Backbone and ligand atoms as CSV (ligand in chain L), in Angstrom:
chain,resi,resn,atom,element,x,y,z
A,1,UNK,N,N,126.994,-0.825,-106.058
A,1,UNK,CA,C,127.386,-0.522,-107.451
A,1,UNK,C,C,126.177,-0.831,-108.372
A,2,UNK,N,N,125.966,0.017,-109.361
A,2,UNK,CA,C,124.881,-0.174,-110.263
A,2,UNK,C,C,125.350,-0.906,-111.488
A,3,UNK,N,N,124.960,-2.105,-111.676
A,3,UNK,CA,C,125.444,-2.912,-112.885
A,3,UNK,C,C,124.419,-3.304,-113.863
A,4,UNK,N,N,123.227,-3.048,-113.598
A,4,UNK,CA,C,122.161,-3.175,-114.577
A,4,UNK,C,C,121.214,-1.914,-114.484
A,5,UNK,N,N,120.520,-1.696,-115.546
A,5,UNK,CA,C,119.654,-0.515,-115.607
A,5,UNK,C,C,118.307,-0.910,-115.066
A,6,UNK,N,N,117.987,-0.412,-113.905
A,6,UNK,CA,C,116.697,-0.582,-113.252
A,6,UNK,C,C,115.896,0.764,-113.190
A,7,UNK,N,N,116.516,1.717,-113.721
A,7,UNK,CA,C,115.810,2.996,-113.746
A,7,UNK,C,C,116.079,3.859,-112.583
A,8,UNK,N,N,117.206,3.718,-111.913
A,8,UNK,CA,C,117.637,4.559,-110.823
A,8,UNK,C,C,117.701,5.995,-111.335
A,9,UNK,N,N,116.965,7.014,-110.704
A,9,UNK,CA,C,117.110,8.395,-111.131
A,9,UNK,C,C,118.531,8.856,-111.151
A,10,UNK,N,N,118.881,9.654,-112.098
A,10,UNK,CA,C,120.276,10.185,-112.211
A,10,UNK,C,C,120.735,10.909,-110.979
A,11,UNK,N,N,119.785,11.569,-110.308
A,11,UNK,CA,C,120.127,12.380,-109.124
A,11,UNK,C,C,120.683,11.579,-107.970
A,12,UNK,N,N,120.442,10.263,-108.038
A,12,UNK,CA,C,120.954,9.364,-106.939
A,12,UNK,C,C,122.165,8.616,-107.366
A,13,UNK,N,N,122.697,8.854,-108.471
A,13,UNK,CA,C,123.794,8.080,-109.055
A,13,UNK,C,C,125.158,8.914,-108.978
A,14,UNK,N,N,126.191,8.284,-108.416
A,14,UNK,CA,C,127.566,8.859,-108.450
A,14,UNK,C,C,128.398,8.044,-109.465
A,15,UNK,N,N,129.223,8.768,-110.248
A,15,UNK,CA,C,130.059,8.134,-111.269
A,15,UNK,C,C,131.464,8.429,-110.874
A,16,UNK,N,N,132.317,7.335,-110.793
A,16,UNK,CA,C,133.756,7.622,-110.360
A,16,UNK,C,C,134.503,7.902,-111.587
A,17,UNK,N,N,135.856,8.161,-111.421
A,17,UNK,CA,C,136.703,8.606,-112.483
A,17,UNK,C,C,136.889,7.545,-113.591
A,18,UNK,N,N,136.529,6.264,-113.315
A,18,UNK,CA,C,136.602,5.200,-114.326
A,18,UNK,C,C,135.191,4.949,-115.000
A,19,UNK,N,N,134.265,5.681,-114.610
A,19,UNK,CA,C,132.929,5.569,-115.213
A,19,UNK,C,C,132.010,4.577,-114.437
A,20,UNK,N,N,132.473,3.952,-113.345
A,20,UNK,CA,C,131.637,3.126,-112.577
A,20,UNK,C,C,130.559,3.899,-111.863
A,21,UNK,N,N,129.381,3.359,-111.916
A,21,UNK,CA,C,128.250,4.030,-111.222
A,21,UNK,C,C,127.892,3.324,-109.874
A,22,UNK,N,N,127.676,4.121,-108.864
A,22,UNK,CA,C,127.236,3.620,-107.531
A,22,UNK,C,C,126.108,4.518,-107.097
A,23,UNK,N,N,125.433,4.097,-106.036
A,23,UNK,CA,C,124.452,4.925,-105.444
A,23,UNK,C,C,125.128,6.027,-104.716
A,24,UNK,N,N,124.652,7.235,-104.922
A,24,UNK,CA,C,125.267,8.433,-104.254
A,24,UNK,C,C,125.039,8.366,-102.748
A,25,UNK,N,N,126.086,8.684,-101.948
A,25,UNK,CA,C,125.937,8.713,-100.554
A,25,UNK,C,C,125.918,10.196,-100.093
A,26,UNK,N,N,125.181,10.435,-99.103
A,26,UNK,CA,C,125.121,11.846,-98.513
A,26,UNK,C,C,126.166,11.941,-97.395
A,27,UNK,N,N,126.328,13.118,-96.825
A,27,UNK,CA,C,127.301,13.305,-95.820
A,27,UNK,C,C,127.307,12.361,-94.644
A,28,UNK,N,N,126.054,11.830,-94.322
A,28,UNK,CA,C,125.887,10.872,-93.225
A,28,UNK,C,C,126.332,9.458,-93.615
A,29,UNK,N,N,126.723,9.271,-94.855
A,29,UNK,CA,C,127.316,8.022,-95.346
A,29,UNK,C,C,126.246,7.060,-95.852
A,30,UNK,N,N,124.978,7.411,-95.776
A,30,UNK,CA,C,123.927,6.513,-96.173
A,30,UNK,C,C,123.511,6.892,-97.651
A,31,UNK,N,N,122.939,5.900,-98.281
A,31,UNK,CA,C,122.457,6.117,-99.683
A,31,UNK,C,C,121.477,7.250,-99.755
A,32,UNK,N,N,121.717,8.082,-100.822
A,32,UNK,CA,C,120.948,9.261,-101.081
A,32,UNK,C,C,119.452,8.937,-101.213
A,33,UNK,N,N,119.082,7.692,-101.659
A,33,UNK,CA,C,117.750,7.383,-101.887
A,33,UNK,C,C,116.971,6.874,-100.584
A,34,UNK,N,N,117.678,6.791,-99.558
A,34,UNK,CA,C,117.133,6.389,-98.325
A,34,UNK,C,C,116.280,7.445,-97.624
A,35,UNK,N,N,115.069,7.203,-97.357
A,35,UNK,CA,C,114.221,8.200,-96.676
A,35,UNK,C,C,114.728,8.226,-95.197
A,36,UNK,N,N,115.239,9.278,-94.769
A,36,UNK,CA,C,115.784,9.323,-93.376
A,36,UNK,C,C,114.709,9.233,-92.315
A,37,UNK,N,N,113.465,9.618,-92.630
A,37,UNK,CA,C,112.391,9.533,-91.685
A,37,UNK,C,C,111.932,8.132,-91.405
A,38,UNK,N,N,111.675,7.470,-92.514
A,38,UNK,CA,C,111.073,6.077,-92.430
A,38,UNK,C,C,112.150,4.988,-92.501
A,39,UNK,N,N,113.414,5.279,-92.874
A,39,UNK,CA,C,114.455,4.304,-93.188
A,39,UNK,C,C,114.016,3.345,-94.253
A,40,UNK,N,N,113.148,3.805,-95.147
A,40,UNK,CA,C,112.728,2.937,-96.303
A,40,UNK,C,C,113.268,3.552,-97.582
A,41,UNK,N,N,113.351,2.692,-98.586
A,41,UNK,CA,C,113.919,3.101,-99.878
A,41,UNK,C,C,112.845,3.958,-100.619
A,42,UNK,N,N,113.267,5.111,-101.017
A,42,UNK,CA,C,112.386,6.045,-101.658
A,42,UNK,C,C,112.245,5.730,-103.223
A,43,UNK,N,N,113.052,4.868,-103.700
A,43,UNK,CA,C,112.975,4.460,-105.119
A,43,UNK,C,C,112.844,2.925,-105.191
A,44,UNK,N,N,112.045,2.370,-104.339
A,44,UNK,CA,C,111.966,0.851,-104.195
A,44,UNK,C,C,111.763,0.230,-105.527
A,45,UNK,N,N,110.851,0.683,-106.369
A,45,UNK,CA,C,110.532,-0.004,-107.567
A,45,UNK,C,C,111.667,0.115,-108.623
A,46,UNK,N,N,112.592,1.001,-108.378
A,46,UNK,CA,C,113.727,1.150,-109.302
A,46,UNK,C,C,115.110,0.934,-108.608
A,47,UNK,N,N,115.082,0.342,-107.447
A,47,UNK,CA,C,116.315,0.117,-106.707
A,47,UNK,C,C,117.211,-0.811,-107.526
A,48,UNK,N,N,118.591,-0.616,-107.322
A,48,UNK,CA,C,119.494,-1.400,-108.115
A,48,UNK,C,C,119.454,-2.947,-107.801
A,49,UNK,N,N,120.028,-3.666,-108.694
A,49,UNK,CA,C,120.024,-5.090,-108.615
A,49,UNK,C,C,120.522,-5.570,-107.288
A,50,UNK,N,N,121.707,-5.014,-106.810
A,50,UNK,CA,C,122.276,-5.514,-105.625
A,50,UNK,C,C,121.436,-5.321,-104.440
A,51,UNK,N,N,120.550,-4.218,-104.431
A,51,UNK,CA,C,119.625,-4.004,-103.330
A,51,UNK,C,C,118.492,-5.096,-103.389
A,52,UNK,N,N,118.221,-5.585,-104.548
A,52,UNK,CA,C,117.171,-6.592,-104.594
A,52,UNK,C,C,117.734,-8.000,-104.058
A,53,UNK,N,N,119.017,-8.187,-104.275
A,53,UNK,CA,C,119.644,-9.391,-103.879
A,53,UNK,C,C,120.065,-9.453,-102.399
A,54,UNK,N,N,120.237,-8.313,-101.809
A,54,UNK,CA,C,120.721,-8.216,-100.352
A,54,UNK,C,C,119.628,-8.711,-99.462
A,55,UNK,N,N,119.884,-9.747,-98.776
A,55,UNK,CA,C,118.857,-10.400,-97.981
A,55,UNK,C,C,118.592,-9.641,-96.678
A,56,UNK,N,N,117.363,-9.159,-96.494
A,56,UNK,CA,C,116.963,-8.438,-95.354
A,56,UNK,C,C,117.026,-9.348,-94.095
A,57,UNK,N,N,117.671,-8.820,-93.056
A,57,UNK,CA,C,117.821,-9.686,-91.829
A,57,UNK,C,C,118.964,-10.705,-91.915
A,58,UNK,N,N,119.681,-10.642,-92.959
A,58,UNK,CA,C,120.897,-11.561,-93.054
A,58,UNK,C,C,122.007,-11.044,-91.999
A,59,UNK,N,N,122.999,-11.887,-91.971
A,59,UNK,CA,C,124.095,-11.464,-91.039
A,59,UNK,C,C,124.705,-10.132,-91.457
A,60,UNK,N,N,124.950,-9.929,-92.761
A,60,UNK,CA,C,125.519,-8.672,-93.193
A,60,UNK,C,C,124.593,-7.480,-92.913
A,61,UNK,N,N,123.298,-7.745,-93.085
A,61,UNK,CA,C,122.255,-6.676,-92.786
A,61,UNK,C,C,122.388,-6.327,-91.316
A,62,UNK,N,N,122.335,-7.279,-90.503
A,62,UNK,CA,C,122.345,-7.060,-88.992
A,62,UNK,C,C,123.668,-6.326,-88.537
A,63,UNK,N,N,124.751,-6.670,-89.115
A,63,UNK,CA,C,126.031,-6.069,-88.776
A,63,UNK,C,C,125.998,-4.577,-89.173
A,64,UNK,N,N,125.444,-4.324,-90.388
A,64,UNK,CA,C,125.414,-2.878,-90.842
A,64,UNK,C,C,124.404,-2.077,-89.952
A,65,UNK,N,N,123.304,-2.694,-89.607
A,65,UNK,CA,C,122.395,-1.932,-88.753
A,65,UNK,C,C,122.964,-1.610,-87.384
A,66,UNK,N,N,123.677,-2.574,-86.889
A,66,UNK,CA,C,124.265,-2.420,-85.552
A,66,UNK,C,C,125.340,-1.381,-85.569
A,67,UNK,N,N,126.063,-1.209,-86.681
A,67,UNK,CA,C,127.144,-0.240,-86.826
A,67,UNK,C,C,126.528,1.142,-86.923
L,1,LIG,S1,S,117.441,-0.163,-101.162
L,1,LIG,FE1,FE,118.620,1.138,-99.783
L,1,LIG,S2,S,120.660,1.214,-100.628
L,1,LIG,FE2,FE,119.284,0.430,-102.260
L,1,LIG,S3,S,118.632,2.287,-103.386
L,1,LIG,FE3,FE,117.136,1.921,-101.787
L,1,LIG,S4,S,117.779,3.170,-100.066
L,1,LIG,FE4,FE,119.510,2.994,-101.440
């Protein structure tokens, strides 16, 4: 969920019926800003706050990658 303005381009934002903004997901279920070739963030300097807080290599990270 996008809760602060970090400059995420509009094209990567989905807005639900209550006005909440999240990163748009493509049909594969992954974030629209993810570079499918490199598996790196294509908007790294403008990524949402939650992406900055999510610890790389944490338990949650490893579970998601294994899934
Ligand atoms: S860090 Fe990952 S989830 Fe966050 S915007 Fe970039 S590609 Fe999307």
